[in-house]
C-alpha positions in Angstrom: -15.4 -10.1 -8.0 -13.1 -12.7 -6.6 -11.2 -12.5 -3.5 -8.3 -12.9 -5.0 -9.3 -9.8 -7.0 -10.3 -7.9 -3.5 -7.3 -8.5 -2.0 -5.0 -7.1 -5.0 -6.9 -4.0 -4.7 -6.2 -3.6 -1.3 -2.3 -5.0 -1.6 -1.6 -2.8 -4.4 -2.4 0.6 -3.2 -0.3 -0.3 0.0 2.5 -0.7 -2.1 2.3 1.9 -4.5 1.8 4.2 -1.0 4.8 2.8 0.4 7.0 3.1 -2.5 6.3 6.9 -2.9 6.0 7.6 0.7 9.6 5.7 1.5 11.2 7.8 -1.2 9.3 11.2 0.5 9.0 10.8 3.8 10.1 7.3 5.2 8.5 3.9 5.7 7.1 4.8 9.2 4.4 7.0 7.4 3.1 4.5 5.9 2.0 2.2 8.8 -1.5 3.5 9.0 -2.2 2.7 5.3 -1.6 -0.8 6.6 
């Protein structure tokens, strides 16, 4: 696996969590994910 692939695997779930988290509670609850 390439570095780019690893970074994408790390970033994509964060973006997903951000989107679902913002619609539920707010972006402040997603900071620990980063």
